[in-house]
LUMPALUM-89917 format. One record per residue (C-alpha): residue number from 1; residue in one letter; x, y, z. Coordinates in steps of 0.1 Angstrom, whole numbers, always signed. Layout:
<pts>
  num  residuo     xx     yy     zz
  NUM        A      X      Y      Z
...
</pts>
This chain:
<pts>
  num  residuo     xx     yy     zz
    1        M   +822  +1176  +1615
    2        E   +792  +1155  +1612
    3        T   +771  +1154  +1579
    4        E   +735  +1141  +1580
    5        L   +728  +1118  +1551
    6        P   +691  +1114  +1534
    7        K   +665  +1097  +1549
    8        K   +662  +1074  +1519
    9        Q   +701  +1068  +1520
   10        A   +700  +1063  +1560
   11        K   +675  +1036  +1559
   12        T   +695  +1020  +1532
   13        M   +724  +1020  +1552
   14        R   +708  +1012  +1585
   15        D   +717   +976  +1590
   16        V   +755   +983  +1578
   17        R   +759  +1009  +1601
   18        K   +754   +984  +1632
   19        P   +780   +977  +1654
   20        A   +796   +944  +1643
   21        K   +799   +918  +1668
   22        R   +839   +910  +1662
   23        G   +841   +949  +1657
   24        H   +856   +947  +1622
   25        A   +857   +986  +1616
   26        Y   +858   +997  +1573
   27        H   +858  +1031  +1563
   28        A   +840  +1044  +1530
   29        K   +833  +1071  +1508
   30        L   +800  +1081  +1492
   31        I   +790  +1105  +1466
   32        T   +758  +1121  +1466
   33        P   +742  +1117  +1431
   34        A   +723  +1151  +1434
   35        A   +748  +1177  +1450
   36        K   +775  +1155  +1439
   37        T   +787  +1162  +1482
   38        E   +816  +1141  +1492
   39        I   +807  +1119  +1525
   40        N   +829  +1103  +1549
   41        F   +817  +1077  +1570
   42        R   +827  +1048  +1596
   43        F   +812  +1014  +1591
   44        N   +815   +978  +1606
   45        F   +804   +947  +1583
   46        H   +774   +924  +1594
   47        P   +787   +885  +1602
   48        K   +765   +875  +1574
   49        F   +782   +898  +1550
   50        R   +814   +884  +1562
   51        K   +805   +853  +1551
   52        Y   +794   +865  +1519
   53        L   +829   +877  +1511
   54        K   +848   +844  +1523
   55        R   +826   +825  +1500
   56        S   +831   +847  +1473
   57        S   +866   +846  +1478
   58        I   +863   +810  +1475
   59        I   +849   +813  +1444
   60        I   +873   +837  +1431
   61        A   +901   +813  +1443
   62        G   +885   +781  +1426
   63        S   +884   +803  +1394
   64        A   +919   +810  +1397
   65        S   +930   +774  +1404
   66        L   +905   +766  +1373
   67        Y   +928   +793  +1351
   68        I   +957   +778  +1366
   69        V   +951   +741  +1354
   70        L   +937   +751  +1321
   71        I   +971   +770  +1314
   72        G   +991   +744  +1328
   73        F   +973   +719  +1301
   74        L   +980   +741  +1274
   75        A  +1015   +747  +1287
   76        Q  +1024   +706  +1299
   77        G   +995   +688  +1284
   78        A   +999   +695  +1250
   79        L  +1034   +705  +1247
   80        A  +1043   +673  +1229
   81        E  +1018   +682  +1201
   82        V  +1033   +716  +1201
   83        S  +1066   +708  +1202
   84        K  +1055   +687  +1169
   85        I  +1042   +717  +1151
   86        R  +1071   +740  +1155
   87        S  +1088   +711  +1142
   88        E  +1069   +707  +1112
   89        I  +1068   +750  +1103
   90        P  +1109   +750  +1088
   91        A  +1095   +720  +1067
   92        I  +1070   +738  +1056
   93        Q  +1089   +771  +1046
   94        A  +1120   +751  +1027
   95        S  +1093   +736  +1011
   96        A  +1072   +767  +1000
   97        E  +1106   +782   +990
   98        E  +1113   +750   +966
   99        L  +1072   +750   +956
  100        N  +1074   +716   +968
  101        T  +1030   +717   +969
  102        K  +1034   +679   +983
  103        G  +1057   +690  +1011
  104        I  +1037   +720  +1022
  105        A  +1005   +695  +1024
  106        S  +1021   +670  +1041
  107        G  +1038   +693  +1066
  108        L  +1001   +708  +1071
  109        A   +986   +675  +1077
  110        N  +1009   +668  +1102
  111        I   +997   +704  +1116
  112        Y   +963   +698  +1114
  113        G   +966   +663  +1131
  114        S   +986   +674  +1162
  115        V   +958   +708  +1164
  116        K   +931   +682  +1166
  117        N   +949   +659  +1193
  118        I   +953   +693  +1216
  119        S   +917   +698  +1208
  120        N   +905   +661  +1219
  121        K   +925   +660  +1246
  122        F   +911   +695  +1260
  123        K   +871   +684  +1252
  124        Y   +878   +646  +1264
  125        S   +897   +650  +1299
  126        G   +876   +674  +1314
  127        M   +896   +705  +1304
  128        A   +862   +719  +1279
  129        V   +842   +716  +1314
  130        L   +861   +733  +1336
  131        S   +867   +759  +1308
  132        E   +834   +767  +1308
  133        I   +828   +766  +1345
  134        A   +860   +792  +1346
  135        G   +844   +815  +1319
  136        K   +812   +822  +1338
  137        I   +834   +840  +1364
  138        S   +863   +849  +1335
  139        P   +850   +853  +1302
  140        A   +883   +850  +1286
  141        I   +891   +818  +1301
  142        G   +858   +807  +1281
  143        E   +876   +815  +1248
  144        I   +902   +790  +1252
  145        P   +879   +760  +1235
  146        G   +867   +784  +1205
  147        I   +907   +793  +1200
  148        L   +911   +757  +1197
  149        S   +886   +750  +1175
  150        S   +894   +784  +1152
  151        A   +930   +768  +1151
  152        A   +916   +734  +1137
  153        S   +897   +751  +1109
  154        L   +924   +776  +1107
  155        N   +949   +746  +1096
  156        E   +920   +727  +1079
  157        K   +912   +754  +1052
  158        T   +949   +759  +1047
  159        L   +957   +719  +1042
  160        R   +930   +719  +1014
  161        V   +945   +748   +998
  162        A   +976   +734   +999
  163        E   +960   +701   +983
  164        D   +944   +722   +959
  165        L   +977   +739   +947
  166        D   +993   +700   +947
  167        F   +968   +693   +922
  168        L   +968   +722   +901
  169        K  +1007   +718   +901
  170        S  +1006   +679   +895
  171        D   +977   +682   +868
  172        G   +969   +718   +858
  173        A   +990   +720   +824
  174        E   +971   +686   +815
  175        M   +935   +701   +826
  176        L   +942   +726   +803
  177        I   +955   +709   +775
  178        S   +931   +679   +776
  179        Q   +898   +700   +778
  180        R   +894   +695   +812
  181        G   +891   +734   +820
  182        K   +861   +728   +839
  183        E   +881   +710   +865
  184        F   +907   +735   +868
  185        I   +883   +766   +872
  186        G   +866   +739   +899
  187        A   +900   +739   +921
  188        L   +905   +778   +916
  189        E   +868   +782   +930
  190        R   +874   +760   +957
  191        I   +910   +778   +966
  192        E   +891   +807   +965
  193        K   +863   +799   +985
  194        N   +889   +784  +1011
  195        I   +907   +816  +1014
  196        G   +880   +837  +1026
  197        A   +870   +813  +1050
  198        I   +907   +814  +1061
  199        T   +905   +854  +1063
  200        E   +873   +852  +1082
  201        I   +887   +823  +1110
  202        N   +919   +849  +1111
  203        A   +895   +876  +1122
  204        R   +879   +855  +1147
  205        L   +909   +845  +1161
  206        A   +926   +881  +1163
  207        G   +892   +887  +1187
  208        Q   +897   +855  +1209
  209        T   +934   +855  +1216
  210        K   +927   +896  +1225
  211        N   +903   +884  +1252
  212        L   +929   +859  +1265
  213        S   +957   +879  +1265
  214        A   +943   +899  +1293
  215        K   +949   +872  +1321
  216        S   +988   +863  +1310
  217        N  +1018   +881  +1298
  218        R  +1030   +851  +1279
  219        L   +994   +851  +1262
  220        A   +996   +888  +1259
  221        S  +1028   +885  +1238
  222        L  +1018   +857  +1220
  223        A   +982   +878  +1212
  224        K  +1001   +907  +1202
  225        I  +1022   +886  +1177
  226        F   +995   +869  +1164
  227        S   +979   +907  +1155
  228        E  +1007   +921  +1138
  229        K  +1013   +888  +1119
  230        S   +976   +884  +1112
  231        A   +967   +920  +1095
  232        P   +994   +919  +1069
  233        L   +985   +881  +1060
  234        N   +948   +889  +1060
  235        G   +957   +920  +1032
  236        R   +976   +892  +1015
  237        L   +951   +867  +1014
  238        S   +923   +896  +1003
  239        E   +948   +904   +973
  240        I   +952   +864   +965
  241        K   +911   +864   +962
  242        D   +906   +897   +944
  243        F   +929   +880   +918
  244        L   +913   +844   +914
  245        G   +881   +862   +913
  246        S   +896   +881   +879
  247        F   +912   +850   +867
  248        I   +881   +830   +873
  249        G   +861   +857   +859
  250        L   +881   +858   +827
  251        L   +881   +820   +823
  252        K   +844   +815   +822
  253        Q   +836   +844   +804
  254        P   +818   +831   +773
  255        E   +838   +848   +744
  256        D   +871   +834   +743
  257        L   +901   +845   +761
  258        H   +933   +855   +743
  259        I   +967   +858   +758
  260        L   +998   +872   +743
  261        L  +1030   +850   +742
  262        M  +1061   +877   +739
  263        F  +1091   +856   +721
  264        Q  +1122   +877   +735
  265        N  +1155   +867   +723
  266        P  +1180   +883   +748
  267        T  +1208   +879   +718
  268        E  +1195   +909   +707
  269        M  +1187   +928   +734
  270        R  +1160   +957   +740
  271        P  +1154   +975   +770
  272        A  +1123   +954   +785
  273        G  +1142   +921   +772
  274        G  +1153   +906   +736
  275        F  +1141   +915   +703
  276        I  +1104   +900   +695
  277        G  +1111   +882   +668
  278        S  +1077   +858   +673
  279        F  +1049   +857   +692
  280        G  +1021   +836   +703
  281        D   +979   +838   +705
  282        L   +970   +811   +733
  283        V   +933   +809   +734
  284        F   +910   +794   +758
  285        S   +877   +789   +758
  286        Q   +862   +781   +795
  287        G   +891   +770   +809
  288        D   +902   +751   +780
  289        L   +930   +758   +755
  290        K   +916   +760   +725
  291        E   +947   +765   +702
  292        I   +980   +781   +705
  293        K   +989   +800   +673
  294        I  +1027   +811   +669
  295        D  +1037   +834   +642
  296        D  +1061   +860   +630
  297        I  +1060   +892   +642
  298        Y  +1067   +908   +609
  299        N  +1034   +893   +595
  300        A  +1012   +915   +620
  301        D  +1035   +947   +615
  302        R  +1031   +940   +578
  303        Q   +993   +949   +583
  304        L   +997   +975   +606
  305        N   +973  +1004   +606
  306        L   +991  +1031   +624
  307        K  +1020  +1048   +611
  308        L  +1046  +1058   +637
  309        L  +1074  +1076   +642
  310        P  +1099  +1053   +659
  311        P  +1126  +1057   +691
  312        K  +1151  +1082   +678
  313        E  +1178  +1054   +682
  314        L  +1164  +1031   +659
  315        R  +1156  +1058   +630
  316        G  +1184  +1050   +617
  317        I  +1176  +1011   +608
  318        T  +1139  +1014   +604
  319        P  +1114  +1041   +592
  320        T  +1083  +1031   +612
  321        W  +1075  +1018   +645
  322        G  +1059   +982   +648
  323        A  +1052   +952   +675
  324        R  +1084   +941   +664
  325        D  +1103   +971   +687
  326        A  +1073   +983   +710
  327        N  +1095   +966   +739
  328        W  +1112   +999   +743
  329        F  +1105  +1006   +779
  330        F  +1126   +992   +807
  331        D  +1092   +989   +823
  332        F  +1074   +958   +815
  333        P  +1037   +969   +818
  334        T  +1042   +992   +795
  335        S  +1059   +978   +770
  336        A  +1033   +950   +770
  337        K  +1006   +975   +770
  338        K  +1022   +990   +739
  339        V  +1027   +956   +720
  340        I   +995   +943   +725
  341        S   +980   +981   +712
  342        L   +999   +978   +680
  343        L   +991   +939   +677
  344        E   +956   +950   +681
  345        D   +957   +975   +656
  346        S   +971   +950   +631
  347        N   +947   +939   +606
  348        L   +958   +900   +616
  349        F   +935   +912   +646
  350        K   +912   +942   +642
  351        T   +893   +924   +614
  352        K   +883   +894   +644
  353        N   +878   +921   +673
  354        I   +904   +903   +688
  355        R   +918   +917   +720
  356        F   +943   +904   +740
  357        Q   +938   +907   +779
  358        G   +972   +899   +792
  359        A  +1007   +890   +783
  360        I  +1036   +867   +788
  361        A  +1073   +875   +785
  362        I  +1097   +842   +778
  363        N  +1130   +844   +769
  364        T  +1148   +819   +749
  365        N  +1163   +801   +779
  366        V  +1130   +791   +793
  367        L  +1127   +769   +761
  368        Q  +1157   +755   +769
  369        S  +1148   +742   +803
  370        V  +1115   +728   +790
  371        L  +1138   +708   +765
  372        S  +1156   +695   +798
  373        A  +1125   +683   +808
  374        T  +1109   +669   +778
  375        G  +1143   +653   +768
  376        P  +1151   +657   +728
  377        V  +1127   +668   +701
  378        E  +1129   +653   +670
  379        I  +1113   +679   +638
  380        E  +1109   +652   +610
  381        K  +1100   +680   +589
  382        Y  +1133   +697   +588
  383        G  +1152   +666   +597
  384        M  +1169   +682   +628
  385        T  +1165   +667   +666
  386        I  +1165   +698   +691
  387        T  +1183   +696   +721
  388        P  +1189   +721   +752
  389        Q  +1226   +725   +741
  390        N  +1217   +735   +704
  391        F  +1184   +750   +706
  392        L  +1195   +784   +699
  393        K  +1219   +778   +678
  394        E  +1196   +755   +655
  395        L  +1166   +781   +655
  396        Q  +1185   +811   +650
  397        R  +1200   +790   +619
  398        E  +1168   +783   +603
  399        V  +1153   +815   +613
  400        E  +1184   +836   +594
  401        A  +1191   +811   +569
  402        G  +1168   +783   +566
  403        R  +1145   +770   +540
  404        D  +1113   +796   +551
  405        K  +1135   +823   +547
  406        K  +1123   +835   +514
  407        P  +1102   +863   +501
  408        G  +1064   +854   +509
  409        Q  +1075   +825   +536
  410        N  +1073   +825   +572
  411        P  +1109   +820   +586
  412        K  +1098   +816   +617
  413        K  +1074   +784   +607
  414        I  +1095   +761   +625
  415        L  +1082   +773   +657
  416        S  +1048   +765   +649
  417        V  +1057   +728   +637
  418        L  +1079   +723   +675
  419        S  +1053   +740   +699
  420        P  +1025   +714   +693
  421        I  +1056   +685   +696
  422        L  +1067   +700   +730
  423        M  +1030   +702   +746
  424        E  +1025   +666   +734
  425        K  +1054   +657   +755
  426        L  +1049   +678   +787
  427        G  +1014   +657   +789
  428        L  +1037   +626   +795
  429        L  +1059   +640   +823
  430        D  +1062   +623   +855
  431        E  +1058   +634   +888
  432        K  +1096   +642   +892
  433        Q  +1101   +655   +859
  434        K  +1068   +683   +864
  435        S  +1090   +691   +897
  436        G  +1118   +698   +882
  437        L  +1102   +718   +855
  438        V  +1084   +741   +882
  439        S  +1117   +742   +898
  440        S  +1130   +751   +869
  441        L  +1102   +777   +858
  442        K  +1105   +793   +893
  443        N  +1139   +801   +889
  444        H  +1135   +818   +855
  445        L  +1108   +838   +874
  446        D  +1134   +852   +900
  447        K  +1155   +858   +874
  448        K  +1131   +881   +853
  449        D  +1131   +855   +823
  450        I  +1096   +851   +826
  451        M  +1074   +882   +832
  452        I  +1037   +885   +832
  453        Y  +1010   +915   +829
  454        S   +977   +914   +829
  455        G   +946   +945   +821
  456        S   +931   +933   +851
  457        W   +942   +955   +876
  458        P   +934   +929   +911
  459        M   +954   +907   +885
  460        Q   +985   +930   +878
  461        N   +986   +945   +913
  462        F   +989   +905   +924
  463        F  +1018   +900   +898
  464        E  +1037   +931   +906
  465        S  +1037   +916   +945
  466        L  +1050   +884   +938
  467        G  +1076   +900   +917
  468        V  +1071   +889   +882
  469        A  +1055   +916   +866
  470        G  +1088   +933   +856
  471        N  +1074   +967   +866
  472        V  +1099  +1000   +877
  473        L  +1101   +996   +914
  474        Q  +1090  +1032   +926
  475        L  +1109  +1044   +954
  476        A  +1086  +1060   +989
  477        E  +1092  +1101   +987
  478        D  +1115  +1092  +1025
  479        H  +1134  +1063  +1008
  480        S  +1171  +1063  +1027
  481        G  +1191  +1045  +1002
  482        D  +1197  +1044   +963
  483        Y  +1183  +1029   +930
  484        L  +1203  +1015   +899
  485        A  +1195   +998   +869
  486        V  +1215   +991   +834
  487        V  +1197   +988   +802
  488        N  +1206   +977   +770
  489        A  +1194   +983   +736
  490        N  +1213   +963   +705
  491        I  +1211   +984   +675
  492        A  +1217   +970   +643
  493        G  +1244   +944   +662
  494        G  +1233   +913   +645
  495        K  +1226   +888   +674
  496        T  +1261   +893   +693
  497        D  +1246   +895   +732
  498        A  +1247   +858   +727
  499        V  +1279   +862   +728
  500        T  +1290   +897   +747
  501        S  +1293   +889   +787
  502        Q  +1286   +914   +810
  503        H  +1303   +928   +845
  504        I  +1286   +957   +864
  505        S  +1307   +974   +891
  506        I  +1294   +997   +917
  507        Q  +1310  +1019   +942
  508        S  +1291  +1040   +961
  509        A  +1305  +1067   +986
  510        I  +1285  +1082  +1014
  511        S  +1298  +1118  +1027
  512        A  +1297  +1132  +1059
  513        D  +1271  +1155  +1043
  514        G  +1248  +1129  +1036
  515        R  +1257  +1128   +999
  516        I  +1256  +1100   +974
  517        V  +1289  +1097   +952
  518        N  +1283  +1066   +929
  519        Q  +1309  +1051   +901
  520        V  +1291  +1025   +879
  521        S  +1318  +1007   +855
  522        V  +1298   +985   +826
  523        T  +1325   +962   +814
  524        R  +1314   +941   +782
  525        S  +1334   +914   +763
  526        H  +1328   +904   +730
  527        S  +1336   +865   +723
  528        G  +1324   +859   +690
  529        E  +1358   +867   +668
  530        N  +1356   +829   +655
  531        E  +1319   +825   +650
  532        E  +1313   +813   +615
  533        D  +1277   +827   +616
  534        W  +1280   +864   +607
  535        W  +1251   +874   +630
  536        Y  +1275   +864   +661
  537        S  +1306   +883   +647
  538        V  +1296   +915   +636
  539        P  +1304   +946   +661
  540        N  +1281   +949   +691
  541        K  +1267   +981   +687
  542        N  +1246   +989   +721
  543        Y  +1227  +1021   +734
  544        L  +1232  +1019   +772
  545        K  +1213  +1036   +797
  546        L  +1214  +1038   +836
  547        L  +1184  +1042   +856
  548        V  +1192  +1063   +887
  549        P  +1173  +1081   +914
  550        E  +1155  +1115   +904
  551        N  +1178  +1147   +903
  552        A  +1212  +1127   +901
  553        K  +1237  +1148   +884
  554        L  +1266  +1134   +861
  555        L  +1296  +1141   +866
  556        S  +1319  +1122   +843
  557        I  +1317  +1091   +818
  558        K  +1346  +1079   +801
  559        G  +1348  +1048   +773
  560        N  +1319  +1057   +757
  561        D  +1316  +1060   +716
  562        R  +1328  +1096   +708
  563        D  +1313  +1096   +672
  564        I  +1271  +1094   +681
  565        P  +1251  +1079   +653
  566        A  +1226  +1105   +638
  567        A  +1187  +1101   +644
  568        K  +1177  +1104   +605
  569        Q  +1143  +1117   +592
  570        S  +1122  +1085   +581
  571        A  +1110  +1087   +543
  572        V  +1077  +1076   +553
  573        G  +1052  +1108   +552
  574        N  +1018  +1113   +579
  575        L  +1040  +1096   +606
  576        K  +1024  +1098   +644
  577        Y  +1045  +1103   +676
  578        D  +1031  +1076   +703
  579        A  +1021  +1098   +734
  580        D  +1040  +1074   +758
  581        L  +1076  +1072   +736
  582        A  +1068  +1113   +732
  583        A  +1067  +1118   +771
  584        M  +1100  +1100   +771
  585        E  +1119  +1111   +745
  586        Q  +1109  +1150   +751
  587        T  +1125  +1148   +786
  588        A  +1158  +1138   +770
  589        T  +1186  +1163   +766
  590        A  +1223  +1158   +748
  591        L  +1251  +1168   +769
  592        D  +1278  +1173   +742
  593        A  +1306  +1177   +770
  594        F  +1302  +1138   +776
  595        K  +1286  +1126   +745
  596        A  +1257  +1114   +764
  597        F  +1220  +1122   +771
  598        L  +1201  +1131   +801
  599        G  +1163  +1119   +804
  600        R  +1132  +1108   +824
  601        E  +1119  +1074   +823
  602        S  +1095  +1055   +844
  603        G  +1097  +1078   +875
  604        K  +1138  +1076   +871
  605        F  +1164  +1097   +856
  606        S  +1187  +1086   +830
  607        F  +1219  +1088   +813
  608        G  +1221  +1073   +780
  609        A  +1255  +1064   +762
  610        W  +1263  +1046   +727
  611        V  +1288  +1016   +737
  612        T  +1305  +1001   +706
  613        T  +1325   +965   +714
  614        R  +1341   +948   +684
  615        P  +1346   +905   +682
  616        G  +1378   +897   +705
  617        E  +1378   +930   +726
  618        A  +1363   +945   +759
  619        K  +1350   +978   +767
  620        T  +1347   +993   +799
  621        V  +1322  +1026   +803
  622        T  +1328  +1044   +836
  623        V  +1298  +1065   +848
  624        Q  +1300  +1088   +878
  625        Y  +1274  +1107   +895
  626        Q  +1257  +1120   +925
  627        N  +1225  +1117   +936
  628        G  +1198  +1143   +940
  629        V  +1192  +1135   +979
  630        E  +1210  +1144  +1006
  631        L  +1207  +1114  +1039
  632        K  +1200  +1124  +1076
  633        I  +1230  +1106  +1088
  634        H  +1224  +1094  +1120
  635        N  +1229  +1061  +1143
  636        N  +1213  +1031  +1137
  637        M  +1202  +1048  +1101
  638        K  +1186  +1026  +1075
  639        Y  +1203  +1020  +1043
  640        E  +1186  +1003  +1014
  641        F  +1205  +1000   +981
  642        I  +1181   +984   +950
  643        F  +1194   +972   +917
  644        E  +1170   +958   +891
  645        K  +1179   +934   +863
  646        Q  +1171   +939   +830
  647        S  +1154   +907   +816
  648        G  +1176   +885   +794
  649        A  +1212   +901   +806
  650        E  +1231   +876   +822
  651        G  +1262   +887   +837
  652        S  +1281   +891   +871
  653        L  +1277   +923   +900
  654        E  +1299   +938   +924
  655        Y  +1291   +965   +948
  656        S  +1307   +981   +978
  657        I  +1299  +1011   +998
  658        A  +1316  +1032  +1020
  659        A  +1300  +1045  +1057
  660        P  +1301  +1084  +1059
  661        P  +1335  +1093  +1084
  662        G  +1328  +1085  +1118
  663        Y  +1304  +1054  +1107
  664        A  +1303  +1017  +1099
  665        W  +1281   +991  +1090
  666        K  +1266   +970  +1111
  667        E  +1262   +938  +1092
  668        N  +1301   +936  +1088
  669        G  +1314   +959  +1116
  670        K  +1337   +975  +1089
  671        S  +1336  +1012  +1070
  672        I  +1333   +998  +1037
  673        F  +1306   +971  +1026
  674        Q  +1308   +947   +996
  675        Y  +1284   +924   +980
  676        G  +1290   +904   +950
  677        T  +1272   +880   +928
  678        Q  +1269   +857   +894
  679        Q  +1236   +848   +894
  680        I  +1216   +884   +894
  681        K  +1177   +880   +907
  682        A  +1155   +904   +889
  683        R  +1155   +929   +924
  684        E  +1186   +930   +946
  685        I  +1174   +943   +977
  686        I  +1208   +953  +1001
  687        T  +1197   +966  +1036
  688        L  +1223   +979  +1057
  689        T  +1227   +998  +1091
  690        L  +1249  +1027  +1100
  691        L  +1268  +1025  +1135
  692        K  +1283  +1052  +1151
  693        T  +1318  +1043  +1157
</pts>
């Protein structure tokens, strides 16, 4: 059927519809805009039009050739430099693990040189001109110079950050001590600025690589990898930038900045670490360390205005609650906030309107590492020389029975004498000694010997993401796995945790219906029977708690004390009940059949029991319980076990888990997976995969 074209369209198409000399026929389809009518017609190309097509095909082929040349350059001409870059990455990663900032900076400098070489080769070999020509036809190809430029800028900014980090690592402490705070702040501001630039360059690179990826499957896969890596990296960089902004703001504030030092003594364990016998007030002014004041915690508690009811387990040994016992929560941020609030209420600080804006908990073994770096310290006033080997016992003896152990005297005065000597010696360390000390401090952070809290959320969020905040991990609602923390509290057991070792054994089994049954055995061995100092040779009286996932059910407990100390009523009247303590204790229920207690803390269930270990003896407490969550068993199911270490608690850990019937663990091909360590990290995470057999 013939369909008549509108006159205007017919006129427009007239030349095209003339018969071609060589008779090349083509079929076409036209849909008219007005009636949306489909019109089929047959036409032959005019010779001039065929010539235009031929010319176009030459241009297209030419641009394709340029593209091949450009890709060939990137794949072959720059191959040597790319190989150099790849060879530097493992060394940089190793340096980062060891906090070797010099190694990081050196590796980045080498990469920067290689990136610049690639960029220069591209520019001066004529590739940039070819890319510009090809980019007029294929815009994606025109992105290549921009990508190389962005990559060079990215590496250059990263190198500057690494150099400033190395500078701070090498001279940071000395700058704070020697009144060079402005220089310290300046380095932080440069890092903040360069991190902001890195974030912007990453975003630009993401767009550039996305455009180029359309031209090659290999480039598409590289662009995908970059996209997947850059999104979380940008989030992390934003987090670091927020932290630096808050930290710089604190250092530059017009009023003095006060940071609390909590000296925790693990020879007398408490839930968040060791007993806080002493504390320090770090005072900064515009980045300069103005002074360090070290004091006895009892001096602050004697001036406390609040009269608080102590935790139930402590009511037999103290009538009121003070800062000395306020690290009663396993979650360190909660404990730090509580200690700070009680100190701020003491007239020692309240009358001066002093507020602490953060806290750093330090275990005694950290000071031993500092002494290892500085060498022996002679304290002439006390006629003693302190070494890493005798540090703990000599100071403990001086505090418990030394010259300052008199009414009205500060028995911790020796710490005030020791600290300026240590600070002076730290300022004299050479590069090798500084590097060794930084490595030791990193190890202490990994083992929860140092924990950091900030009242600023961007800073606290950063510390939590680094794993140095000592916070209790909150499990996701769909978490497929298990969780455990073993928490000790020494109640009138002297300093016997120094001579009491601990071994934790966990045996888990998953049933066919997805139930997890755990048997946890905690063995405590007291080796203080031959110690001459009484505080090491008395029984170790311990209140033991297991923190487990919510809704867990206690099945049995063996080996714990059958005689439970009664919670005494305080003789002090009008005591207030702290809200955080009340929230935890009011969930506690006595399980008389087990001589144990069930409670809730930090989003977990807790099983608590008393365990007394006498000198020369070992005692094992075995707890069996069933988790409240029912796993959905299937092939390739991921399973994650999380163990959170108590700060200051040394010992060993053994873990085994039996797969459900008909399954094995991918990681070892067996139905039972086992793990053990003598050096427990702050947070042990074991990730496994179930496979159907």
